[in-house]
Biopython code that builds the backbone (N, CA, C, O; Angstrom):
import numpy as np
from Bio.PDB.StructureBuilder import StructureBuilder

atoms = [
    (1, "MET", "N", (0.845, -1.167, 0.044)),
    (1, "MET", "CA", (-0.035, 0.018, -0.008)),
    (1, "MET", "C", (0.883, 1.268, -0.021)),
    (1, "MET", "O", (0.649, 2.210, -0.777)),
    (2, "LEU", "N", (1.892, 1.252, 0.799)),
    (2, "LEU", "CA", (2.762, 2.462, 0.871)),
    (2, "LEU", "C", (3.488, 2.691, -0.511)),
    (2, "LEU", "O", (3.646, 3.816, -0.985)),
    (3, "LYS", "N", (3.887, 1.609, -1.076)),
    (3, "LYS", "CA", (4.511, 1.714, -2.367)),
    (3, "LYS", "C", (3.591, 2.357, -3.393)),
    (3, "LYS", "O", (3.953, 3.249, -4.160)),
    (4, "ASP", "N", (2.405, 1.845, -3.347)),
    (4, "ASP", "CA", (1.343, 2.414, -4.305)),
    (4, "ASP", "C", (1.113, 3.975, -3.914)),
    (4, "ASP", "O", (1.030, 4.816, -4.809)),
    (5, "ARG", "N", (1.025, 4.293, -2.676)),
    (5, "ARG", "CA", (0.793, 5.692, -2.317)),
    (5, "ARG", "C", (1.930, 6.596, -2.807)),
    (5, "ARG", "O", (1.718, 7.659, -3.390)),
    (6, "ASN", "N", (3.177, 6.102, -2.531)),
    (6, "ASN", "CA", (4.337, 6.844, -2.955)),
    (6, "ASN", "C", (4.320, 7.070, -4.506)),
    (6, "ASN", "O", (4.582, 8.167, -4.998)),
    (7, "GLU", "N", (4.009, 6.014, -5.211)),
    (7, "GLU", "CA", (4.071, 6.048, -6.619)),
    (7, "GLU", "C", (2.975, 7.108, -7.217)),
    (7, "GLU", "O", (3.195, 7.747, -8.246)),
    (8, "THR", "N", (1.862, 7.212, -6.515)),
    (8, "THR", "CA", (0.771, 8.124, -7.045)),
    (8, "THR", "C", (1.326, 9.550, -7.130)),
    (8, "THR", "O", (0.809, 10.336, -7.923)),
    (9, "SER", "N", (2.312, 9.910, -6.385)),
    (9, "SER", "CA", (2.744, 11.306, -6.364)),
    (9, "SER", "C", (3.341, 11.696, -7.744)),
    (9, "SER", "O", (3.310, 12.874, -8.099)),
    (10, "HIS", "N", (3.865, 10.764, -8.501)),
    (10, "HIS", "CA", (4.507, 11.062, -9.717)),
    (10, "HIS", "C", (4.125, 10.155, -10.870)),
    (10, "HIS", "O", (4.991, 9.599, -11.546)),
    (11, "VAL", "N", (2.698, 9.991, -11.119)),
    (11, "VAL", "CA", (2.251, 9.078, -12.135)),
    (11, "VAL", "C", (1.873, 9.977, -13.266)),
    (11, "VAL", "O", (1.080, 10.910, -13.135)),
    (12, "TYR", "N", (2.473, 9.659, -14.387)),
    (12, "TYR", "CA", (2.247, 10.341, -15.721)),
    (12, "TYR", "C", (1.951, 9.350, -16.712)),
    (12, "TYR", "O", (1.832, 9.716, -17.881)),
    (13, "ASN", "N", (1.809, 8.084, -16.389)),
    (13, "ASN", "CA", (1.489, 6.988, -17.326)),
    (13, "ASN", "C", (0.257, 6.320, -17.026)),
    (13, "ASN", "O", (0.040, 5.870, -15.901)),
    (14, "GLU", "N", (-0.617, 6.225, -18.032)),
    (14, "GLU", "CA", (-1.934, 5.797, -17.799)),
    (14, "GLU", "C", (-2.015, 4.369, -17.338)),
    (14, "GLU", "O", (-2.857, 4.058, -16.496)),
    (15, "ASP", "N", (-1.132, 3.424, -17.877)),
    (15, "ASP", "CA", (-1.132, 2.038, -17.418)),
    (15, "ASP", "C", (-0.803, 1.973, -15.959)),
    (15, "ASP", "O", (-1.395, 1.157, -15.251)),
    (16, "THR", "N", (0.120, 2.795, -15.454)),
    (16, "THR", "CA", (0.465, 2.741, -14.102)),
    (16, "THR", "C", (-0.579, 3.275, -13.193)),
    (16, "THR", "O", (-0.816, 2.791, -12.086)),
    (17, "ALA", "N", (-1.215, 4.334, -13.727)),
    (17, "ALA", "CA", (-2.354, 4.955, -12.997)),
    (17, "ALA", "C", (-3.476, 4.000, -12.879)),
    (17, "ALA", "O", (-4.070, 3.924, -11.804)),
    (18, "ARG", "N", (-3.820, 3.266, -13.882)),
    (18, "ARG", "CA", (-4.784, 2.278, -13.864)),
    (18, "ARG", "C", (-4.530, 1.175, -12.864)),
    (18, "ARG", "O", (-5.370, 0.811, -12.041)),
    (19, "ARG", "N", (-3.230, 0.628, -12.996)),
    (19, "ARG", "CA", (-2.827, -0.344, -11.976)),
    (19, "ARG", "C", (-3.031, 0.035, -10.536)),
    (19, "ARG", "O", (-3.550, -0.727, -9.721)),
    (20, "LEU", "N", (-2.576, 1.320, -10.239)),
    (20, "LEU", "CA", (-2.798, 1.813, -8.829)),
    (20, "LEU", "C", (-4.274, 1.987, -8.529)),
    (20, "LEU", "O", (-4.705, 1.658, -7.423)),
    (21, "TYR", "N", (-5.043, 2.474, -9.435)),
    (21, "TYR", "CA", (-6.454, 2.539, -9.165)),
    (21, "TYR", "C", (-7.058, 1.269, -8.949)),
    (21, "TYR", "O", (-7.897, 1.171, -8.054)),
    (22, "ASP", "N", (-6.734, 0.228, -9.682)),
    (22, "ASP", "CA", (-7.196, -1.108, -9.498)),
    (22, "ASP", "C", (-6.765, -1.791, -8.239)),
    (22, "ASP", "O", (-7.378, -2.777, -7.831)),
    (23, "SER", "N", (-5.706, -1.288, -7.597)),
    (23, "SER", "CA", (-5.218, -1.834, -6.303)),
    (23, "SER", "C", (-5.941, -1.291, -5.108)),
    (23, "SER", "O", (-5.694, -1.757, -3.996)),
    (24, "ILE", "N", (-6.832, -0.321, -5.275)),
    (24, "ILE", "CA", (-7.510, 0.320, -4.150)),
    (24, "ILE", "C", (-8.269, -0.695, -3.390)),
    (24, "ILE", "O", (-8.082, -0.789, -2.177)),
    (25, "PRO", "N", (-9.103, -1.457, -3.998)),
    (25, "PRO", "CA", (-9.906, -2.480, -3.234)),
    (25, "PRO", "C", (-9.057, -3.348, -2.273)),
    (25, "PRO", "O", (-9.418, -3.596, -1.122)),
    (26, "ALA", "N", (-7.929, -3.783, -2.812)),
    (26, "ALA", "CA", (-7.062, -4.627, -2.054)),
    (26, "ALA", "C", (-6.452, -3.889, -0.860)),
    (26, "ALA", "O", (-6.242, -4.486, 0.196)),
    (27, "ASN", "N", (-6.169, -2.607, -1.022)),
    (27, "ASN", "CA", (-5.509, -1.786, -0.068)),
    (27, "ASN", "C", (-6.555, -1.201, 0.937)),
    (27, "ASN", "O", (-6.143, -0.707, 1.987)),
    (28, "TYR", "N", (-7.844, -1.237, 0.667)),
    (28, "TYR", "CA", (-8.877, -0.618, 1.478)),
    (28, "TYR", "C", (-8.865, -1.081, 2.920)),
    (28, "TYR", "O", (-8.931, -0.213, 3.790)),
    (29, "PRO", "N", (-8.783, -2.430, 3.286)),
    (29, "PRO", "CA", (-8.793, -2.814, 4.652)),
    (29, "PRO", "C", (-7.642, -2.101, 5.463)),
    (29, "PRO", "O", (-7.863, -1.639, 6.583)),
    (30, "GLU", "N", (-6.492, -2.034, 4.901)),
    (30, "GLU", "CA", (-5.414, -1.294, 5.615)),
    (30, "GLU", "C", (-5.670, 0.167, 5.784)),
    (30, "GLU", "O", (-5.433, 0.769, 6.831)),
    (31, "ILE", "N", (-6.174, 0.717, 4.688)),
    (31, "ILE", "CA", (-6.537, 2.188, 4.720)),
    (31, "ILE", "C", (-7.525, 2.461, 5.828)),
    (31, "ILE", "O", (-7.429, 3.456, 6.546)),
    (32, "ARG", "N", (-8.469, 1.563, 5.951)),
    (32, "ARG", "CA", (-9.561, 1.718, 6.937)),
    (32, "ARG", "C", (-8.989, 1.611, 8.331)),
    (32, "ARG", "O", (-9.285, 2.447, 9.186)),
    (33, "ARG", "N", (-8.171, 0.594, 8.581)),
    (33, "ARG", "CA", (-7.575, 0.360, 9.888)),
    (33, "ARG", "C", (-6.701, 1.595, 10.241)),
    (33, "ARG", "O", (-6.706, 2.017, 11.397)),
    (34, "THR", "N", (-5.979, 2.161, 9.313)),
    (34, "THR", "CA", (-5.073, 3.338, 9.563)),
    (34, "THR", "C", (-6.012, 4.438, 9.957)),
    (34, "THR", "O", (-5.788, 5.040, 11.007)),
    (35, "TYR", "N", (-7.034, 4.754, 9.218)),
    (35, "TYR", "CA", (-7.934, 5.821, 9.490)),
    (35, "TYR", "C", (-8.505, 5.698, 10.936)),
    (35, "TYR", "O", (-8.460, 6.625, 11.745)),
    (36, "GLU", "N", (-9.048, 4.465, 11.193)),
    (36, "GLU", "CA", (-9.684, 4.277, 12.484)),
    (36, "GLU", "C", (-8.670, 4.457, 13.704)),
    (36, "GLU", "O", (-9.005, 4.971, 14.771)),
    (37, "GLY", "N", (-7.487, 4.011, 13.443)),
    (37, "GLY", "CA", (-6.415, 4.206, 14.470)),
    (37, "GLY", "C", (-6.115, 5.647, 14.748)),
    (37, "GLY", "O", (-5.961, 6.066, 15.895)),
    (38, "ILE", "N", (-6.036, 6.397, 13.681)),
    (38, "ILE", "CA", (-5.777, 7.867, 13.799)),
    (38, "ILE", "C", (-6.974, 8.518, 14.443)),
    (38, "ILE", "O", (-6.794, 9.326, 15.355)),
    (39, "ARG", "N", (-8.149, 8.224, 14.035)),
    (39, "ARG", "CA", (-9.370, 8.735, 14.583)),
    (39, "ARG", "C", (-9.470, 8.462, 16.089)),
    (39, "ARG", "O", (-9.772, 9.358, 16.877)),
    (40, "ASP", "N", (-9.220, 7.253, 16.456)),
    (40, "ASP", "CA", (-9.289, 6.896, 17.880)),
    (40, "ASP", "C", (-8.246, 7.527, 18.756)),
    (40, "ASP", "O", (-8.535, 7.885, 19.897)),
    (41, "ARG", "N", (-7.062, 7.670, 18.265)),
    (41, "ARG", "CA", (-5.977, 8.372, 18.932)),
    (41, "ARG", "C", (-6.282, 9.822, 19.143)),
    (41, "ARG", "O", (-6.120, 10.372, 20.233)),
    (42, "ALA", "N", (-6.735, 10.438, 18.055)),
    (42, "ALA", "CA", (-7.142, 11.895, 18.126)),
    (42, "ALA", "C", (-8.307, 12.028, 19.184)),
    (42, "ALA", "O", (-8.294, 12.964, 19.984)),
    (43, "ALA", "N", (-9.221, 11.171, 19.180)),
    (43, "ALA", "CA", (-10.330, 11.242, 20.207)),
    (43, "ALA", "C", (-9.794, 11.163, 21.644)),
    (43, "ALA", "O", (-10.193, 11.906, 22.541)),
    (44, "LYS", "N", (-8.900, 10.249, 21.793)),
    (44, "LYS", "CA", (-8.279, 10.070, 23.095)),
    (44, "LYS", "C", (-7.542, 11.318, 23.555)),
    (44, "LYS", "O", (-7.690, 11.743, 24.700)),
    (45, "LEU", "N", (-6.732, 11.918, 22.647)),
    (45, "LEU", "CA", (-5.964, 13.064, 22.950)),
    (45, "LEU", "C", (-6.891, 14.328, 23.263)),
    (45, "LEU", "O", (-6.562, 15.211, 24.055)),
    (46, "SER", "N", (-8.007, 14.309, 22.596)),
    (46, "SER", "CA", (-8.845, 15.482, 22.806)),
    (46, "SER", "C", (-9.880, 15.264, 23.913)),
    (46, "SER", "O", (-10.713, 16.134, 24.168)),
    (47, "GLY", "N", (-9.824, 14.100, 24.570)),
    (47, "GLY", "CA", (-10.676, 13.747, 25.656)),
    (47, "GLY", "C", (-12.078, 13.355, 25.255)),
    (47, "GLY", "O", (-12.993, 13.384, 26.079)),
    (48, "LYS", "N", (-12.258, 12.990, 24.007)),
    (48, "LYS", "CA", (-13.599, 12.616, 23.497)),
    (48, "LYS", "C", (-13.752, 11.101, 23.398)),
    (48, "LYS", "O", (-14.757, 10.620, 22.876)),
    (49, "ALA", "N", (-12.810, 10.372, 23.870)),
    (49, "ALA", "CA", (-12.899, 8.938, 23.864)),
    (49, "ALA", "C", (-13.614, 8.344, 24.988)),
    (49, "ALA", "O", (-13.739, 7.122, 25.063)),
]
sb = StructureBuilder()
sb.init_structure("model")
sb.init_model(0)
sb.init_chain("A")
sb.init_seg("    ")
for serial, (resi, resn, name, xyz) in enumerate(atoms, 1):
    if name == "N":
        sb.init_residue(resn, " ", resi, " ")
    sb.init_atom(name, np.array(xyz, "f"), 0.0, 1.0, " ", f" {name:<3s}", serial, name[0])
structure = sb.get_structure()
């Protein structure tokens, strides 16, 4: 997932862009876990947990 993310910063090739786009569903579970972890930590730090 991180490799794909880093590659998106400099994609000028349609085939590469399509491959990265197609990889989103496979990466989604990790993206969701990362989001939830950040959300939960922010809530704890702000006293809203």
